[in-house]
N, C-alpha and C positions, 0 to 999 in steps of 0.2 A: 835598831828601830830609831827613826828620827824623832827627836824630842820636839814637843810643842812649846809655846811661849806663854808666860804670864806677864801681863803689864800692870805695874803698880803705879798709881798716880796720887800724889799729895804735894801741896805747896810747901810743906815743912820737910827739909832735908833729913832731919833725924827720924821722922816717921817713915819715909820711904826707905831709909837705910835700915831701920829695924825690920820693916816688912821684907826687904830683900834677904837679910841675914836669916830670919826665921823660915822663910819659904825655901831657901836653899838647903837648910837643914831638914825641913819636912818633906819636900818633894823635889829636891834638886836632882835626884836620880831619874825623875820623870820629865821635868820641864826646865827650860832656861828662863831666867828671871830678867826682865827689863824694867827700868824705872823712868818716871817722868815727873817734873815738878809743876806741870800745868796741863790743862786739857788740850791746849794747842800742841804742846810738845808730845803728848801722848798720841794724838792723831798723826803726827809726823812719824813717830816710831811705828805705829800700826801700819801706815801707808808703806813705809820702807820694808817692813817684814812681809807684807802682802806681795809687794813687787818681787821679793826674793823667793816667793813661793812657800813661805813658812806658814805653819799652822798656829793660829792664836787660839789658846784654850780659854783663858780667863782675863778679864779686865777688872781690877780692883781699884776703886777710886774713892777719894774723900768727896764730900758734897760741897762744902763751903771752900771755894778757891777763887782767886782773882781772875777776872776775864770771863771765864765760862764755868758754870756750875757743873758738878759731877753728874747730876741727873741728866743734864743736856748732853754731856759727853757720852753717857751710856746710851742715850737715844740715838745719837749719830752712829755709835758702834753697832747697835742692833740693826740699824738700817743698812750698814755696810755688810754685815754678816750676822744673820739671826742665830747662827750656831755658836757664836762666842758667848760663854757664860759670863754673867755680870754680878758683881758684888759691890756694896756700898759701905764705906766706913762712916758711921754716924757718931758725931760728938755733939755738935751744935745744930745738926740738921733737924728740921721740924718734920712733923707728920705729913704735911702737904708735899714736901720734897720727896719723901719716900713713896707716897701715893703716885706722884708724877712719874717717878722712875719705874714703878711697877706697871703703870698703864702705858707708858711710851717706850720703855726700854726693856720690857719683860724681865725686870729685876729678879734675880734668882735668890740672892742672900743679902742679909744686912749683918754687919759686925759693929758692935758698939765699942767706941774707944773708952778706956784702954781695953784691948782684947787679951785673952789668954792664949798662950802658944798652942795648947791642945785644941782649943776652940778653932783657932785659925787653921791648924793642920786638918782637923776633921772637916771643916767647911770646904777647904780647897780640894781635898780628896773626894768629897761628895760631888763637887762641881765638875771635877775631872771625869768622874764616873758618868755623870749626866751628859757631859760633852761627848763621851765615847758612845753612849747609848743613842744620843741624837744623831751622830754620824751613821751608826748602823741602821737606825730607822730610816734616815734619808736615803742611804744606799738601797735598802730593801724597797722603799717606796719607789725609787727610780727604776729598780729592776722590774717591779710590778707594772709600773706605767709603761716601760719599754715593751714588756711581754704583752700587755694589753693592746698597745698600739700595733705591735707586730701581728697579734691575732686578728685585730680589726682589719688591718691591711690585707691579710690573707683572705678573710671572709669577703671583703669588698672586692677583691681581685678575681674571685671565682666567677666564672661565666654563667654557671647555673644559679638559679634563684635559691636563696636560703631564707626560710622563715621559721622562727622559734616561738612556740606557745608555752608559757610558763604553767606552773601547777594551779594557777587561778584561771586558766583557760583564756589568758590575755596574751596578745602578741607582744613579745619582749625584744625581738631582734629581727631585722630584715636587711638584706644587702641590696646594693644598687641594682644588681641583675634582677632581683625579685621585684623591685619597684618598677623597673622597665617592663618586665613581663606583665605585671598586673595593671600598669598604667596608673599607678597611685603614688602618693608621696608618703614619707615617714609619718607626717602629721596625720594622714588618713588612717594609718595602721597601728602605730605603737600605742600600747595601753588599751587597745580596743579588743573586744571579743571577735573571733573569727567570723562567725555568722552575721555579725552586725555590719561588717565592711566588705565581705566577699559573698557573692551569690553563687556558692558552689557547695551543694549538698555532698558531692563526692569527696571533696577535700575535707569537709567537716567530719564525715564518717571515717576517713582515713586517719585523722588525728585521734578520734575516739578509739578506733581499733588498735592503733599503735600504742596508745596509753594503757591499753588493757593487756598488751602482750609483754612478756618479759624478755628484754634484749633480743627481740626478733625484728628483722627488717621487713616492713610492709611496703609493697609496691603496687601502684595502680596507674592505668592510663585513662585519661578522660579529657573532655573538652572544657576549657575554662573561659569564662567571659571576662574580658578586660574591663577595668573601670575607666574613669576619665571621659574624654569627649568621643573617642572612636567607638567604644563598646563592641569591638570586634571579638572574634573567638580565636583561641589558640589551643592546639592539642599539646598536652603536657604529660610527661611521665613523672609521677610524684613518688618519692621514696622517703618513708618516715621511720623514725626510731626514737625510743624513749631516751631522755637525758637523765643521768643519775650523778649524784655527788659522790665524794670519796667514801661516804658511808653507805652507798648503794640506795639512798633514798631517791625516789623519782622526783625530778624537779621540772619536768616539762617534756615536750616533744619537739624534735628538730626534723624539718622536712626539706628535701632538695627538690626543686621544681625544674625539670629540663624541658625546654621548648622543642618539641619534635614536629612542629607544624610543617616546616619546610621538608624535613625528611619524609614525612607521611605523604606529602604531595609528590615528591620525587619518586617514592616507592609506587604510588598510584600510577604515575605517568609511565614508569618502567614496566609495571605490570600490564598496562594497556598496550604498550609497545610490543612486549613479548607475546601477548595474546594475539595481537594483529599479525605480527610476523609469523608466528607459529601457524596460524590459520592459513595465511597466504602461501606458506611453503608446503603445507600438508597436502593440499589438493593436487598441485602439479607433481609432487613427489609420488603420490599414490599412482598416478598415471604412468610415471617413469618406471616404477617397480613392476607394474602390470605388464608393461612392454617387455621388460627383461624376462619375465616369466614366459611370455609368448615366444620370445626368441629362443629361450632354452628348451622349450618344448618342440622346437623345429616347426612351429606353426607358420612361420614366414620363410621357410626354406631350411635345408640342412646346413648345420654349422661345422666349420672345421674345428679341430681341437684347440688351435690357438685362439680362434674367435670365441669359442665357448669359455676359455679361461679368462679372457678379457671381460666378457659379459658377466661372468660369475663374480669377478673382482668388483665390477661396477655395481652389481646387485648388492653385494655385501656392504659396500660403502653407503649405498642408498638406504639399506636397512639400518645401518648405524645412525645415519642422519635422521631417519624416521623415529628411531628409539629416542634420540636426543630431543627431538621436537615433542614427543609424547611426555618425556620427563619434564621438560620445561613447562608444558601445559599443566601437568599434575602439580609441580612445585609451585607454580604461580597461583593456582587455585587454592592449594593448601595454605599458603602463606597469607592469602587474602581472605581466608575463611569462607571461600566460595564453594567449598565441597561439604555437603552435609554427610556426616559419618552415618552410613546406613547400618546402624547397630542391630545385630540379629544373632540368635544362638548359632554357633558354628563349631565344627569338629576340627580343632587345631591340629590334631595328629594327621588327619587326612590331608589338610591343606599343606602341612609341612612336607609330607611325602610327595605330593604333586609338585609343589614349588621347587623341590630339590632335585627333581628328575633330570632337568637340563644341566644343572650345575654338576651333577654326578657324572654325566656323560663327558662333559668338558674336562673335568678333573682327571678322569681315567684316561682320556686321550693324551694328557700331558704326563701320565705316569704317576699321578698323585692319588693316593688312597682317599676314599670318601667314606665317612661314617655318619650314620644317622641314629641318634639316641633319643628316644621319646619315652618319657615316664609313663608307665602303665596307668590306666584309669585317670587320665588327665581330667580335671573338672571341665564341664561344658562352659564356654565363655561367651560373653555377648560383646561383639565387636564388628567392625566392617571387614568382611571376608576379602573383598577386592584389595583393600589397602594393606591388610596384614600379609596377603600373598605377595604384594609388591614389595613390602618390607623385607620378607625373607629372601625373595629372589635377588634384591639389590645387595644384601649383605653377602649372600653366597657368590654372586657374580664378582664382587670385589675380592673375595677370598681366592677364587679361582684365578683371577687376573694376576694377583701378586704372589702366587705360590707356584714355584717351578719344581719343587720336590717335597717329599714328606707326606703330609696328610691334611685333610680338612674335615672338621667335625661339627655337625649341627646338633645341639643338645636343647631339649625343651622339657621343662618340668616346673612344678610349683615350688615356690621358695619364699623366704622372708628376708628382705634386705633393708637395712636402716629402718627397722620397725614397720615395714610395709610389706604386707602379704600380697603375692601376685604370681603371674606366669613369667618365668625366667627363660628367655630365649638367648642362647649363647652360640656364637659362630667362632670356632677356633681354627687357626691355620698356622703353618710353619713357614710362612712366606718371608718377605724382606723386612717386615716390621716397620714401626713408626717411632720416631724420636718423641720424647715426652713433651717437648715444646710445641708439638703440633696436635696434641690430644684434643684440644678444643677447636682449633682452626679447621680440621679436616671435615667438620660438620657444616662449614660455611659454604654458600653457593660458589661454584666455579673455583674453589681453592684446590691447588695442587702443590704438593711439596716440590719446591724448585730444586730438584736433585736429578742428576742424570739417570740414576737407578729407577726412579719412578717415572720420569719423562718417557722412557722407552716403552712404557706400558700404555701411554695415551689415555684418552677418556676426557670428557668435558668437566668432570669434577662436580656433578650434581647428584650422584647416587646417594651419598651419605646425607646430603642436605634434605633429600626427599625422605630418607629414613627418619631423620630427626623430626621433620614436619609431621609424618604419620604417627610417630610415637607420641609427640606432644598433643596431637589431636585426640589421642586416646588417654591423655593425662598420665603418660608414662615417662620413663627415663631411659636414656641411651648413653652409653659411655664406652670407652675403649681402654684396654690394658695391653701394653706392647713393649717389646724390646727389639732394637734394631738387629737384623740378621737372625733373629730367633723366632719371630712370628707375632701374631696379634690375636687378641680375644675381644670380640665385640659383644657387649651385654645389652639386653633390652629387658626392662622390667615393666610389665603391664599390670597396673594395680587391680586387685580384686576386692570386691565387697561381697556381701551375702548373695548378690544377684549375678555376679560375674564381673568381667572387665568393665570398668567405668569408661564409657565411650561418649 
């Protein structure tokens, strides 16, 4: 370990000699001792040691010296390095000199001449300990400042708005993205109550709800009016959660504000485009399919076998296109909340049998066994029969498409999953399976696993997106369990209350 230095200053050689000898005996194992016979010489020694990168622990000086007083020397030392401990030898020094040194040089200790060896040793050891504590404190302070600056830089660099309300319901932190989003300045927000500066009942209620929930993330989408000159409106998704200290005491609420105005507009334009295109395609396609039917019925003349095969192929592709257009229309309306769920009492067992009839024929044609297991005495549920039928048909169609051998099983029963009582619909197959990394993505619109095995089966990739939209419209959950080359199990849980499915 590198030793630090103690500089002793006195204009009397016998005094500095005595200091040096006693200090070497007392703390020589800890420090090197340097001596000077004037303040100017001491400053030269200090400068030289600093240039060499040495650490000066203590400067001990007499007060009354020719040229520069000891108190003035200590003032200069303190200005050069506040971490150096200082001590004054007082013999003829007056009270005013000591006060000056305390006020201007942060004087740490005074030793009265003549001093006792034990007193000198204890004083120096005490100063060395303080010097080490000061260095540790400085290091810790610097680390805290560095971490604080790093955290602030991270918060300020986040592109979503961040706003923190403390336990006194006052805004304590906002980042630049939040200021840009709200059209306000820090001065407008910090230290103010939320409702006093933002005209948003929804945001205020979100903070209240989040503060009353324990470690639960609360999310809400709403329109927020900007402040400032423009006063325009933005659509945001706000995500709020309580803040807690290390003792788990609540200290506020942090909210992330994401501006989705542009995304909402793009989504609206896309929805309008799909609706227009679907409508424009549907009418001529209906006429084309009707023509194929007439041709196949020999209404326009008898067909040869080859002609019949070509027309059948064209009709099948037309029906595929028609189904795709229907799916796009349904998906578009579901996502835009343009379809009212026609909730009514329904017989789920009957609907399951009807919906699975086509899938059963297709499965058996491929040599795949089909099983239908319906729990006896299923409770009557309240839901949209058309949409639930569409849901079951899509799940079974997917199972048939991706299963070349083995079996497909549709199971329906009442169940309780994750503390939620409901109707549990399960579609199990022994098909090609799905890798875990795609469990969420397969429910996105037009998503297809970019793999040769799945590519050969074709399809636009909207069936599962429709299933998810239908399930969400009924406040339910849909998820998949699967293993590649072993098969998949799709789960749907439609929640039940005392009146049936919540639709």
